[in-house]
N, C-alpha and C positions, 0 to 999 in steps of 0.2 A: 840577509843581504841588504844593506842599506843603500839608498840612493844618493849620488852626490848632488848637492844643491848649489847651482852656480848663480841662480837669480832668485831673489825673494823680495819682490816689490808688490805693492797694491797701488794702482793708479786710481785716485778718487774719480768717481763718475762725473763730477762737475768739471774736472780738468779735461776729461775725454770730451764732454759736450762742448766746453769752451774752444778746445783745439779744433774739433770738427766744424764748429760754426765759423771760426776764423779761416780755416782752410776752404770752406765752401764760399766764404766772401771773397777770398783771393781768386778762386776759380771763376766766380761770377764776374769779378772786376776785369779779369784778363780775357774772359771768353770772346768778346767782340774782336780781339786782336790776334787770336790764336787760330792756327790752321792745322787740322788733323790730316795725317797722311796714312795711306795704306802701306803695307810692307813692300809692295811693288813700287809705289811712288818713292819711297825712301831709297830703294836700291838703285834708283836711276839718277840720284842727285849727287853733285859734288859735296864732299863733306868738309866742312871747315873745322879744323882742330886747333889745338894749342899752338902749332907752328904756323898755320896759315892765317890765324886771326891777326897777328901783328903785321903780316904782309898786307892784308886787306886794309888795315888801319893806316899803313904807310902810304898805300895807293890812294886812299881817301885824301890824305893830307896833300899829296902831289897833285891829285885831280883838282882840288880846291885852289892850290897855289899856282899851278901851271895848267889851266884849262885848255890851252892851245894844243896839248897832246891827247886830249880826250877824243876817241874816234867818233865821227859823226853818227854812227849807228849805235853808240852806246847812250843809254838813257841815264844821264848823270844824276838826275834828281831821284830816280828809283834806286840807283846804286847807293846814294847817300842815305836814303830811307832804310834800305835793307841793312846797311852797316850800323846805323843807329839802333835798329831793333836788336841786332845781335849783341851789341854792346849793353843795351838795357837789359836783355833777358839773360845774359850769361851770369851775372851775380845771382839772379833769382834761381837759375838752373843749378848753380853750385850749392846754394842753401838747401834746395830740394833734394839733390843727390845725397848730401850728407844726412839730412833728416830721413830720407827714405832708407839709406844704408843702416842707420842706427835703429830706426823703427823695425825694420825687417830682421835685423840681427837679434833684437830683443824678443820679437815675436817668434823667431825660429828657436831661440834658446828656451823660452818659456813653453812653447809648444812641445819641444822635445821632452822637457821634464814632465810635462802633463801627460804626454802619451806613455812614457815610461811608468809613471805612477798608475795610469789606467791599466796598463798591462799587468802590473803587479796585483792590482785589485782583481782583474779578470782571472789571473792564475789562481788566486785564493778562492774565488767563487767556483771556478772549475773544479778545484780540488775538493771543496766542501760538497759540491753536487755529486761528485764521484763517490764520496763517502756517505752519501744518503742524507745529507742535512736537507730537510724539506724546505726550509725557508730560503735556501739557496737556489733551488731549482727554477723558479720563475725568473730570477735575476739572470741565471746562467742562460736560460732559453732566449731571453731578450738580448743579452750581450754576445752570445756566440755567433749570431748572424753578422755582427759587426767585426768580430775578430777572427772569422773563419778565413783560412788561407785558400786562395783560389788559384 
């Protein structure tokens, strides 16, 4: 039984190191401006999506051109800062989502193929051990702990 091979790439280590360094630089550059939230924090927030973003941007425009309608209890400067941050981070988030999706899909596919191959090898070692091949026994003993069904 042959194994279907859907991915066959070798990423040079210098490419991995370069990307890792660049991503770390990006993380470090943005760190002072980013805010982490707990799952509970996230669940209690209004969510701005693709439909509400243009609405907020339109309100920004109106608030700037018609400030007489801004409620006295609304902090206009904070509203403008918040909208600017959303506008700045949205393209970065879009790139990161695309990158994460492609990296995760590639990792999933390569991992699936690697696990299938490992299972084939384990099956061969298991069979060799069962037939009394002495050199297979220590390998089988080591691997069977990892492949045992629980």
